[in-house]
N, CA, C and O atoms as a printed pandas DataFrame, in Angstrom:
     atom_number atom_name residue_name chain_id  residue_number  x_coord  y_coord  z_coord
0              1         N          THR        A               1    5.660    3.175    3.538
1              2        CA          THR        A               1    6.026    2.993    2.143
2              3         C          THR        A               1    7.013    1.842    2.017
3              4         O          THR        A               1    7.582    1.387    3.009
4              5         N          THR        A               2    7.203    1.394    0.831
5              6        CA          THR        A               2    8.117    0.289    0.575
6              7         C          THR        A               2    9.289    0.777   -0.263
7              8         O          THR        A               2    9.289    1.911   -0.741
8              9         N          GLY        A               3   10.280   -0.074   -0.439
9             10        CA          GLY        A               3   11.408    0.279   -1.283
10            11         C          GLY        A               3   11.004    0.449   -2.734
11            12         O          GLY        A               3   11.510    1.342   -3.414
12            13         N          PHE        A               4   10.096   -0.396   -3.222
13            14        CA          PHE        A               4    9.607   -0.274   -4.593
14            15         C          PHE        A               4    8.228    0.349   -4.545
15            16         O          PHE        A               4    7.244   -0.309   -4.209
16            17         N          MET        A               5    8.170    1.610   -4.880
17            18        CA          MET        A               5    6.911    2.348   -4.793
18            19         C          MET        A               5    6.276    2.414   -6.175
19            20         O          MET        A               5    6.618    3.269   -6.991
20            21         N          ARG        A               6    5.356    1.507   -6.419
21            22        CA          ARG        A               6    4.730    1.400   -7.738
22            23         C          ARG        A               6    4.009    2.674   -8.160
23            24         O          ARG        A               6    3.961    3.002   -9.346
24            25         N          PHE        A               7    3.450    3.389   -7.188
25            26        CA          PHE        A               7    2.659    4.582   -7.490
26            27         C          PHE        A               7    3.239    5.811   -6.800
27            28         O          PHE        A               7    2.498    6.683   -6.348
28            29         N          GLY        A               8    4.544    5.876   -6.723
29            30        CA          GLY        A               8    5.205    7.029   -6.131
30            31         C          GLY        A               8    5.245    6.964   -4.615
31            32         O          GLY        A               8    4.963    5.932   -4.006
32            33         N          ARG        A               9    5.599    8.082   -4.032
33            34        CA          ARG        A               9    5.755    8.156   -2.580
34            35         C          ARG        A               9    4.395    8.366   -1.930
35            36         O          ARG        A               9    3.876    9.482   -1.897
36            37         N          GLY        A              10    3.830    7.293   -1.421
37            38        CA          GLY        A              10    2.515    7.347   -0.797
38            39         C          GLY        A              10    2.430    6.375    0.357
39            40         O          GLY        A              10    3.418    5.744    0.730
40            41         N          ILE        A              11    1.255    6.262    0.910
41            42        CA          ILE        A              11    0.970    5.293    1.968
42            43         C          ILE        A              11    0.219    4.160    1.292
43            44         O          ILE        A              11   -0.863    4.364    0.741
44            45         N          TYR        A              12    0.793    2.970    1.335
45            46        CA          TYR        A              12    0.267    1.836    0.583
46            47         C          TYR        A              12   -0.573    0.911    1.452
47            48         O          TYR        A              12   -0.318    0.741    2.645
48            49         N          ALA        A              13   -1.579    0.322    0.824
49            50        CA          ALA        A              13   -2.436   -0.650    1.496
50            51         C          ALA        A              13   -2.822   -1.721    0.486
51            52         O          ALA        A              13   -2.830   -1.487   -0.723
52            53         N          SER        A              14   -3.143   -2.900    1.008
53            54        CA          SER        A              14   -3.597   -3.997    0.165
54            55         C          SER        A              14   -4.558   -4.862    0.967
55            56         O          SER        A              14   -4.394   -5.033    2.176
56            57         N          SER        A              15   -5.554   -5.402    0.290
57            58        CA          SER        A              15   -6.453   -6.344    0.954
58            59         C          SER        A              15   -5.870   -7.751    0.941
59            60         O          SER        A              15   -6.467   -8.672    1.498
60            61         N          THR        A              16   -4.716   -7.926    0.314
61            62        CA          THR        A              16   -4.050   -9.221    0.213
62            63         C          THR        A              16   -2.923   -9.281    1.246
63            64         O          THR        A              16   -1.934   -8.556    1.137
64            65         N          SER        A              17   -3.076  -10.140    2.238
65            66        CA          SER        A              17   -2.095  -10.180    3.329
66            67         C          SER        A              17   -0.698  -10.556    2.840
67            68         O          SER        A              17    0.290  -10.068    3.389
68            69         N          SER        A              18   -0.592  -11.410    1.823
69            70        CA          SER        A              18    0.742  -11.788    1.334
70            71         C          SER        A              18    1.442  -10.594    0.679
71            72         O          SER        A              18    2.668  -10.501    0.731
72            73         N          ARG        A              19    0.694   -9.693    0.071
73            74        CA          ARG        A              19    1.296   -8.471   -0.490
74            75         C          ARG        A              19    1.812   -7.592    0.636
75            76         O          ARG        A              19    2.913   -7.050    0.541
76            77         N          ALA        A              20    1.047   -7.446    1.680
77            78        CA          ALA        A              20    1.485   -6.656    2.828
78            79         C          ALA        A              20    2.726   -7.287    3.470
79            80         O          ALA        A              20    3.657   -6.578    3.853
80            81         N          HIS        A              21    2.738   -8.603    3.584
81            82        CA          HIS        A              21    3.901   -9.307    4.147
82            83         C          HIS        A              21    5.142   -9.053    3.292
83            84         O          HIS        A              21    6.212   -8.755    3.823
84            85         N          ASP        A              22    5.002   -9.172    1.972
85            86        CA          ASP        A              22    6.140   -8.960    1.079
86            87         C          ASP        A              22    6.694   -7.543    1.189
87            88         O          ASP        A              22    7.883   -7.325    0.961
88            89         N          SER        A              23    5.852   -6.591    1.533
89            90        CA          SER        A              23    6.264   -5.188    1.611
90            91         C          SER        A              23    6.841   -4.803    2.964
91            92         O          SER        A              23    7.503   -3.772    3.082
92            93         N          SER        A              24    6.600   -5.615    3.984
93            94        CA          SER        A              24    7.046   -5.226    5.326
94            95         C          SER        A              24    8.551   -5.440    5.477
95            96         O          SER        A              24    9.120   -6.391    4.941
96            97         N          ARG        A              25    9.168   -4.543    6.210
97            98        CA          ARG        A              25   10.609   -4.604    6.461
98            99         C          ARG        A              25   10.868   -4.345    7.935
99           100         O          ARG        A              25   10.167   -3.555    8.568
100          101         N          ASN        A              26   11.867   -5.005    8.470
101          102        CA          ASN        A              26   12.310   -4.750    9.842
102          103         C          ASN        A              26   13.562   -3.891    9.793
103          104         O          ASN        A              26   14.510   -4.216    9.078
104          105         N          ASN        A              27   13.574   -2.806   10.540
105          106        CA          ASN        A              27   14.767   -1.963   10.621
106          107         C          ASN        A              27   15.798   -2.525   11.585
107          108         O          ASN        A              27   16.976   -2.174   11.521
108          109         N          ILE        A              28   15.350   -3.399   12.477
109          110        CA          ILE        A              28   16.265   -4.079   13.396
110          111         C          ILE        A              28   16.016   -5.584   13.261
111          112         O          ILE        A              28   14.898   -5.998   12.954
112          113         N          PRO        A              29   17.039   -6.398   13.487
113          114        CA          PRO        A              29   16.841   -7.847   13.357
114          115         C          PRO        A              29   15.763   -8.362   14.323
115          116         O          PRO        A              29   15.802   -8.069   15.518
116          117         N          SER        A              30   14.817   -9.118   13.803
117          118        CA          SER        A              30   13.747   -9.696   14.609
118          119         C          SER        A              30   13.156  -10.879   13.856
119          120         O          SER        A              30   13.131  -10.894   12.626
120          121         N          VAL        A              31   12.682  -11.867   14.600
121          122        CA          VAL        A              31   11.993  -12.997   13.973
122          123         C          VAL        A              31   10.524  -12.660   13.731
123          124         O          VAL        A              31    9.829  -13.391   13.025
124          125         N          ASN        A              32   10.052  -11.570   14.306
125          126        CA          ASN        A              32    8.652  -11.173   14.187
126          127         C          ASN        A              32    8.461  -10.129   13.095
127          128         O          ASN        A              32    9.389   -9.409   12.724
128          129         N          ARG        A              33    7.256  -10.070   12.602
129          130        CA          ARG        A              33    6.845   -9.040   11.644
130          131         C          ARG        A              33    5.601   -8.361   12.201
131          132         O          ARG        A              33    4.931   -8.893   13.087
132          133         N          ALA        A              34    5.306   -7.195   11.678
133          134        CA          ALA        A              34    4.117   -6.463   12.103
134          135         C          ALA        A              34    3.327   -6.004   10.882
135          136         O          ALA        A              34    3.897   -5.553    9.889
136          137         N          LEU        A              35    2.022   -6.126   10.974
137          138        CA          LEU        A              35    1.110   -5.595    9.962
138          139         C          LEU        A              35    0.105   -4.703   10.664
139          140         O          LEU        A              35   -0.337   -5.004   11.773
140          141         N          ILE        A              36   -0.251   -3.619   10.023
141          142        CA          ILE        A              36   -1.285   -2.736   10.545
142          143         C          ILE        A              36   -2.541   -2.959    9.720
143          144         O          ILE        A              36   -2.534   -2.788    8.501
144          145         N          LEU        A              37   -3.620   -3.342   10.394
145          146        CA          LEU        A              37   -4.917   -3.438    9.723
146          147         C          LEU        A              37   -5.565   -2.077    9.858
147          148         O          LEU        A              37   -5.681   -1.549   10.964
148          149         N          ALA        A              38   -5.986   -1.510    8.751
149          150        CA          ALA        A              38   -6.460   -0.132    8.764
150          151         C          ALA        A              38   -7.690    0.044    7.886
151          152         O          ALA        A              38   -7.964   -0.749    6.985
152          153         N          THR        A              39   -8.408    1.099    8.180
153          154        CA          THR        A              39   -9.458    1.575    7.295
154          155         C          THR        A              39   -8.829    2.636    6.402
155          156         O          THR        A              39   -8.205    3.579    6.889
156          157         N          VAL        A              40   -8.994    2.477    5.101
157          158        CA          VAL        A              40   -8.409    3.420    4.150
158          159         C          VAL        A              40   -9.547    4.066    3.371
159          160         O          VAL        A              40  -10.367    3.380    2.760
160          161         N          VAL        A              41   -9.583    5.386    3.400
161          162        CA          VAL        A              41  -10.593    6.135    2.664
162          163         C          VAL        A              41  -10.003    6.475    1.297
163          164         O          VAL        A              41   -9.119    7.324    1.185
164          165         N          LEU        A              42  -10.503    5.804    0.264
165          166        CA          LEU        A              42   -9.933    5.953   -1.071
166          167         C          LEU        A              42  -10.594    7.056   -1.890
167          168         O          LEU        A              42   -9.976    7.585   -2.814
168          169         N          GLY        A              43  -11.819    7.410   -1.576
169          170        CA          GLY        A              43  -12.499    8.470   -2.323
170          171         C          GLY        A              43  -12.611    8.129   -3.794
171          172         O          GLY        A              43  -12.883    6.983   -4.149
172          173         N          ASN        A              44  -12.403    9.112   -4.649
173          174        CA          ASN        A              44  -12.430    8.913   -6.093
174          175         C          ASN        A              44  -11.101    8.288   -6.515
175          176         O          ASN        A              44  -10.053    8.925   -6.409
176          177         N          MET        A              45  -11.142    7.047   -6.991
177          178        CA          MET        A              45   -9.931    6.263   -7.244
178          179         C          MET        A              45   -9.478    6.345   -8.696
179          180         O          MET        A              45  -10.281    6.194   -9.617
180          181         N          TYR        A              46   -8.194    6.584   -8.888
181          182        CA          TYR        A              46   -7.575    6.551  -10.210
182          183         C          TYR        A              46   -6.997    5.161  -10.402
183          184         O          TYR        A              46   -6.120    4.755   -9.639
184          185         N          LYS        A              47   -7.465    4.413  -11.405
185          186        CA          LYS        A              47   -7.059    3.021  -11.595
186          187         C          LYS        A              47   -5.906    2.919  -12.576
187          188         O          LYS        A              47   -5.912    3.531  -13.644
188          189         N          LEU        A              48   -4.910    2.124  -12.180
189          190        CA          LEU        A              48   -3.750    1.867  -13.043
190          191         C          LEU        A              48   -3.514    0.364  -13.153
191          192         O          LEU        A              48   -3.758   -0.381  -12.204
192          193         N          ARG        A              49   -3.039   -0.076  -14.314
193          194        CA          ARG        A              49   -2.629   -1.471  -14.507
194          195         C          ARG        A              49   -1.119   -1.590  -14.637
195          196         O          ARG        A              49   -0.579   -2.696  -14.664
196          197         N          GLN        A              50   -0.442   -0.458  -14.717
197          198        CA          GLN        A              50    1.014   -0.418  -14.823
198          199         C          GLN        A              50    1.556    0.485  -13.715
199          200         O          GLN        A              50    0.894    1.452  -13.338
200          201         N          PRO        A              51    2.743    0.192  -13.186
201          202        CA          PRO        A              51    3.340    1.077  -12.179
202          203         C          PRO        A              51    3.602    2.479  -12.751
203          204         O          PRO        A              51    3.847    2.644  -13.946
204          205         N          ASN        A              52    3.542    3.468  -11.878
205          206        CA          ASN        A              52    3.887    4.840  -12.230
206          207         C          ASN        A              52    4.617    5.438  -11.022
207          208         O          ASN        A              52    4.022    6.205  -10.264
208          209         N          PRO        A              53    5.903    5.096  -10.834
209          210        CA          PRO        A              53    6.633    5.501   -9.630
210          211         C          PRO        A              53    6.929    6.992   -9.530
211          212         O          PRO        A              53    7.424    7.442   -8.496
212          213         N          GLN        A              54    6.644    7.768  -10.563
213          214        CA          GLN        A              54    6.898    9.208  -10.506
214          215         C          GLN        A              54    5.785    9.989   -9.812
215          216         O          GLN        A              54    5.944   11.182   -9.553
216          217         N          LEU        A              55    4.668    9.343   -9.509
217          218        CA          LEU        A              55    3.559   10.060   -8.881
218          219         C          LEU        A              55    3.954   10.613   -7.514
219          220         O          LEU        A              55    4.664    9.957   -6.752
220          221         N          THR        A              56    3.494   11.804   -7.214
221          222        CA          THR        A              56    3.644   12.384   -5.877
222          223         C          THR        A              56    2.277   12.662   -5.272
223          224         O          THR        A              56    2.162   13.018   -4.099
224          225         N          SER        A              57    1.252   12.495   -6.081
225          226        CA          SER        A              57   -0.135   12.643   -5.649
226          227         C          SER        A              57   -0.999   12.028   -6.746
227          228         O          SER        A              57   -0.524   11.798   -7.858
228          229         N          PRO        A              58   -2.261   11.765   -6.434
229          230        CA          PRO        A              58   -3.120   11.259   -7.505
230          231         C          PRO        A              58   -3.383   12.375   -8.522
231          232         O          PRO        A              58   -3.220   13.551   -8.197
232          233         N          PRO        A              59   -3.785   12.025   -9.737
233          234        CA          PRO        A              59   -4.116   13.058  -10.719
234          235         C          PRO        A              59   -5.235   13.970  -10.197
235          236         O          PRO        A              59   -6.017   13.578   -9.331
236          237         N          GLN        A              60   -5.293   15.160  -10.725
237          238        CA          GLN        A              60   -6.303   16.126  -10.304
238          239         C          GLN        A              60   -7.699   15.522  -10.428
239          240         O          GLN        A              60   -8.034   14.901  -11.436
240          241         N          GLY        A              61   -8.505   15.714   -9.389
241          242        CA          GLY        A              61   -9.859   15.180   -9.364
242          243         C          GLY        A              61   -9.964   13.815   -8.706
243          244         O          GLY        A              61  -11.064   13.280   -8.565
244          245         N          TYR        A              62   -8.829   13.239   -8.299
245          246        CA          TYR        A              62   -8.809   11.930   -7.656
246          247         C          TYR        A              62   -8.205   12.046   -6.258
247          248         O          TYR        A              62   -7.456   12.976   -5.959
248          249         N          HIS        A              63   -8.555   11.069   -5.407
249          250        CA          HIS        A              63   -8.067   11.060   -4.026
250          251         C          HIS        A              63   -7.035    9.970   -3.761
251          252         O          HIS        A              63   -6.289   10.047   -2.785
252          253         N          SER        A              64   -6.987    8.963   -4.616
253          254        CA          SER        A              64   -6.088    7.827   -4.402
254          255         C          SER        A              64   -5.783    7.167   -5.738
255          256         O          SER        A              64   -6.401    7.468   -6.760
256          257         N          VAL        A              65   -4.819    6.263   -5.704
257          258        CA          VAL        A              65   -4.464    5.460   -6.873
258          259         C          VAL        A              65   -4.626    4.004   -6.475
259          260         O          VAL        A              65   -4.169    3.597   -5.407
260          261         N          ILE        A              66   -5.266    3.224   -7.315
261          262        CA          ILE        A              66   -5.367    1.788   -7.054
262          263         C          ILE        A              66   -4.782    1.037   -8.237
263          264         O          ILE        A              66   -4.961    1.412   -9.395
264          265         N          GLY        A              67   -4.084   -0.025   -7.909
265          266        CA          GLY        A              67   -3.512   -0.886   -8.930
266          267         C          GLY        A              67   -4.402   -2.082   -9.141
267          268         O          GLY        A              67   -4.742   -2.787   -8.192
268          269         N          GLU        A              68   -4.777   -2.313  -10.368
269          270        CA          GLU        A              68   -5.581   -3.472  -10.700
270          271         C          GLU        A              68   -4.670   -4.588  -11.169
271          272         O          GLU        A              68   -3.692   -4.353  -11.879
272          273         N          ILE        A              69   -4.996   -5.788  -10.770
273          274        CA          ILE        A              69   -4.209   -6.946  -11.177
274          275         C          ILE        A              69   -4.230   -7.033  -12.692
275          276         O          ILE        A              69   -5.284   -6.954  -13.323
276          277         N          GLY        A              70   -3.040   -7.197  -13.264
277          278        CA          GLY        A              70   -2.938   -7.257  -14.713
278          279         C          GLY        A              70   -1.556   -7.687  -15.127
279          280         O          GLY        A              70   -0.900   -8.465  -14.434
280          281         N          ALA        A              71   -1.114   -7.178  -16.261
281          282        CA          ALA        A              71    0.147   -7.602  -16.864
282          283         C          ALA        A              71    1.337   -7.449  -15.915
283          284         O          ALA        A              71    2.185   -8.339  -15.857
284          285         N          SER        A              72    1.419   -6.352  -15.176
285          286        CA          SER        A              72    2.602   -6.145  -14.330
286          287         C          SER        A              72    2.280   -6.053  -12.847
287          288         O          SER        A              72    3.183   -5.833  -12.039
288          289         N          LEU        A              73    1.023   -6.215  -12.469
289          290        CA          LEU        A              73    0.643   -6.175  -11.054
290          291         C          LEU        A              73    0.034   -7.515  -10.655
291          292         O          LEU        A              73   -1.001   -7.925  -11.181
292          293         N          ASN        A              74    0.688   -8.181   -9.725
293          294        CA          ASN        A              74    0.216   -9.491   -9.278
294          295         C          ASN        A              74   -0.790   -9.407   -8.145
295          296         O          ASN        A              74   -1.543  -10.355   -7.919
296          297         N          TYR        A              75   -0.818   -8.285   -7.422
297          298        CA          TYR        A              75   -1.694   -8.114   -6.263
298          299         C          TYR        A              75   -2.415   -6.777   -6.376
299          300         O          TYR        A              75   -1.935   -5.839   -7.013
300          301         N          ASP        A              76   -3.580   -6.717   -5.739
301          302        CA          ASP        A              76   -4.238   -5.424   -5.631
302          303         C          ASP        A              76   -3.466   -4.578   -4.624
303          304         O          ASP        A              76   -2.936   -5.112   -3.650
304          305         N          GLU        A              77   -3.398   -3.302   -4.839
305          306        CA          GLU        A              77   -2.856   -2.396   -3.848
306          307         C          GLU        A              77   -3.340   -0.993   -4.152
307          308         O          GLU        A              77   -3.711   -0.671   -5.281
308          309         N          SER        A              78   -3.326   -0.178   -3.131
309          310        CA          SER        A              78   -3.755    1.203   -3.282
310          311         C          SER        A              78   -2.742    2.109   -2.617
311          312         O          SER        A              78   -1.991    1.692   -1.735
312          313         N          ALA        A              79   -2.736    3.354   -3.056
313          314        CA          ALA        A              79   -1.861    4.359   -2.463
314          315         C          ALA        A              79   -2.675    5.618   -2.200
315          316         O          ALA        A              79   -3.414    6.094   -3.062
316          317         N          VAL        A              80   -2.524    6.145   -0.991
317          318        CA          VAL        A              80   -3.078    7.448   -0.641
318          319         C          VAL        A              80   -1.890    8.348   -0.338
319          320         O          VAL        A              80   -0.799    7.864   -0.036
320          321         N          TYR        A              81   -2.095    9.625   -0.417
321          322        CA          TYR        A              81   -0.973   10.558   -0.327
322          323         C          TYR        A              81   -1.124   11.547    0.825
323          324         O          TYR        A              81   -0.334   12.482    0.957
324          325         N          THR        A              82   -2.139   11.336    1.655
325          326        CA          THR        A              82   -2.308   12.145    2.867
326          327         C          THR        A              82   -2.561   11.211    4.038
327          328         O          THR        A              82   -3.312   10.244    3.914
328          329         N          GLU        A              83   -1.942   11.493    5.164
329          330        CA          GLU        A              83   -2.090   10.644    6.346
330          331         C          GLU        A              83   -3.531   10.582    6.841
331          332         O          GLU        A              83   -3.937    9.587    7.442
332          333         N          SER        A              84   -4.303   11.632    6.595
333          334        CA          SER        A              84   -5.686   11.657    7.077
334          335         C          SER        A              84   -6.580   10.651    6.347
335          336         O          SER        A              84   -7.715   10.428    6.769
336          337         N          ALA        A              85   -6.097   10.045    5.271
337          338        CA          ALA        A              85   -6.896    9.079    4.510
338          339         C          ALA        A              85   -6.800    7.666    5.069
339          340         O          ALA        A              85   -7.487    6.768    4.585
340          341         N          ILE        A              86   -5.973    7.455    6.067
341          342        CA          ILE        A              86   -5.795    6.106    6.612
342          343         C          ILE        A              86   -5.960    6.138    8.126
343          344         O          ILE        A              86   -5.425    7.012    8.808
344          345         N          ARG        A              87   -6.717    5.160    8.637
345          346        CA          ARG        A              87   -6.984    5.055   10.068
346          347         C          ARG        A              87   -6.562    3.676   10.564
347          348         O          ARG        A              87   -7.268    2.697   10.324
348          349         N          PRO        A              88   -5.431    3.581   11.247
349          350        CA          PRO        A              88   -5.013    2.288   11.797
350          351         C          PRO        A              88   -6.052    1.773   12.798
351          352         O          PRO        A              88   -6.570    2.537   13.613
352          353         N          ARG        A              89   -6.350    0.478   12.728
353          354        CA          ARG        A              89   -7.329   -0.145   13.630
354          355         C          ARG        A              89   -6.698   -1.201   14.531
355          356         O          ARG        A              89   -6.984   -1.257   15.727
356          357         N          TRP        A              90   -5.843   -2.035   13.954
357          358        CA          TRP        A              90   -5.241   -3.144   14.691
358          359         C          TRP        A              90   -3.777   -3.272   14.323
359          360         O          TRP        A              90   -3.389   -3.015   13.184
360          361         N          LEU        A              91   -2.971   -3.668   15.286
361          362        CA          LEU        A              91   -1.574   -4.011   15.045
362          363         C          LEU        A              91   -1.450   -5.513   15.242
363          364         O          LEU        A              91   -1.780   -6.029   16.310
364          365         N          VAL        A              92   -0.984   -6.208   14.233
365          366        CA          VAL        A              92   -0.820   -7.666   14.280
366          367         C          VAL        A              92    0.672   -7.959   14.261
367          368         O          VAL        A              92    1.372   -7.597   13.315
368          369         N          ILE        A              93    1.155   -8.618   15.314
369          370        CA          ILE        A              93    2.544   -9.069   15.381
370          371         C          ILE        A              93    2.516  -10.570   15.108
371          372         O          ILE        A              93    1.743  -11.300   15.728
372          373         N          TYR        A              94    3.352  -11.031   14.188
373          374        CA          TYR        A              94    3.342  -12.459   13.859
374          375         C          TYR        A              94    4.756  -12.919   13.536
375          376         O          TYR        A              94    5.645  -12.110   13.271
376          377         N          ARG        A              95    4.940  -14.205   13.564
377          378        CA          ARG        A              95    6.209  -14.832   13.234
378          379         C          ARG        A              95    6.005  -15.653   11.966
379          380         O          ARG        A              95    5.282  -16.649   11.983
380          381         N          PRO        A              96    6.639  -15.239   10.863
381          382        CA          PRO        A              96    6.491  -16.009    9.609
382          383         C          PRO        A              96    7.022  -17.433    9.775
383          384         O          PRO        A              96    7.981  -17.678   10.506
384          385         N          VAL        A              97    6.378  -18.354    9.082
385          386        CA          VAL        A              97    6.846  -19.755    9.112
386          387         C          VAL        A              97    7.522  -20.110    7.820
387          388         O          VAL        A              97    7.981  -21.241    7.655
């Protein structure tokens, strides 16, 4: 999760690498960053164009929340609320320039 949780406390993913970079944080000083490339099972998606940070789960009947680019969202992103919905595939360590 990130400090600014647009869709509440969930596990966030984005197909836009710059969004993932902006969200990554190092708990210890390092010149490197890490991104996890994962398969995310979104199921029935609840679409939002505005942040809703009070969410603790998707609305009833939905499995995930996705943010569509619009007035207040510059990047696509999705949130799932169960660990079983995300499968890490690759760990990418990189040094930002």
